[in-house]
N, C-alpha and C positions, 0 to 999 in steps of 0.2 A: 409475890415477887413473883415473876418470870425466871425459867430457868435461862433465856439470854440476860437478863438484868441480873441474877446473879452472877455468871460468869464473868460481867466487867467489873461488880465492884470486887470479883476473887482475882480478876486479871491487872483491876488497877496500881495496888502496890509495885507489882511486879513491870509493868506498864514503866513507871516512871526511873527504877534502876534500870529497864531495858534502855531508855532514852540514856542516860546517863553512860551510859555501854557503849553507846551505837556513838555519841561523840566522841566518848576516847578513842576507839578504833577512827573513828572519820578523823580527829586529831593527828594522829598517827597517819594515816592516808593523807591529809595533807600534806606533808613534809617529804610522804613519797611520790605524791603529782609533783609537786615544787622543783622535787630534787629530777624529777626525769623531765620536767618543763627545760630544767634549766639544762642538764645534759643533751636533751634532743635539738633544742635550738643553738646551744653555743657548741657542741662539739660534733652534734651529723649536721648541725648548720639548715634545719626544714625553719618552715613557713610560720607562722604565728597559728595557723588554721589547724596545719599537720600535728604540729609539735602539740597542740590545745590539744587533739582529738586521741593522740599516742599516750600522751600526760596522765588525759582523765580514765584512759583504758587500764592502763597500769595500775592507775590507785581503786578502779572497780573490783579489780580480780585482787587486787589486796586485800582490799574491804570483805568481800563475800567471804572471803578465807576467816578472817576474823570473826566476820558475824556471824561464821556455820560454829566453831570453834569455841565462844566467847558469850557474846551477845544473845544471840539465839539456839544455847547449846542444849538446852530442853527441850529441843523441838528438830531436831539433829535428824538428819536421811540418815537412813538405815539401810541404804543398799548405793549401788554406784548409779543406775536408772534415777534414783529420786533424788544422789548429788547433780547428777550431769542436766536433770530440770530445773535444778533452784539453782545453779550457775546461769542457764539459759534464761529463766524469769526475773534475776539478780540483774542481769546486762541488759535484759528488754526494758524494764521499770529506771533501778537506779540509773544507770549506764547509758539508756536513753535520755533520762532527766539531766544527768552529770552534762552527758557531751553536747545536748540544743541547745541546755542552757546557759553553759560554757560558753558555747559558740555565739550565741546569741548577747549575753553580755559581755564577752571580751570584745566582742565588735561593737557593741555601745561603749565600752570602759576605756578599751586602748583606740579605737576612731574615733570615736568620737568626741570622747571628755581629754582625750591623749593623757591616761593615768599609766605608770609602768606595767608592763606587764603581770611580773608577781602580783602585785598589789590589786590588780584587776582580775588577779585568778584568785587571788583568797578572798574576796567580793563577791564571785563568781562562785564560789564551794557555797558559801552560809544561806546566798540568795537557792540555790537547791536543796538543803542539807533537811527541811521539813516534811518536804513531800515525799523523800526517799527514805525517810524512815518509817512515814506512814505505809508506803508502799511495802515496805520489806514486812514490817508488822501486819498488814491484811494478807497479802500476798507470795511475796516469796518466801517467808517461812511460818504460816498458817498453822495455826494449832491443829492437831495433827488428833480426830475423831477417835475413838476406839468401841 
């Protein structure tokens, strides 16, 4: 068995637990995103597009902090530079997938199918979830080689 195959087999149980943790954090993040969406649309009176971007970014930052401390705690960054790079990678991957995915899906679901904004937003979040997990696993919180 190659070293890479051994690594994949050793990581498999951890990967399943990470998937669960990722979705626990994401579930809380959905609440954060929906609350932010409500505040931005009903209190600040922003349009759907601006509200969606602000709500998604609020959830992205919330999720990064929890993923770093909980989901991928065993891969934590050791200094502020590594942490800054990780939050940048998270925004460029999960943030970009979430924002673009949400904008595209929200446009279709609210504009095309005339769904209510919160229901459309939940469906949009679900549509971006798997891509975000694998981007985080492979790129944002990579295994540190010693």
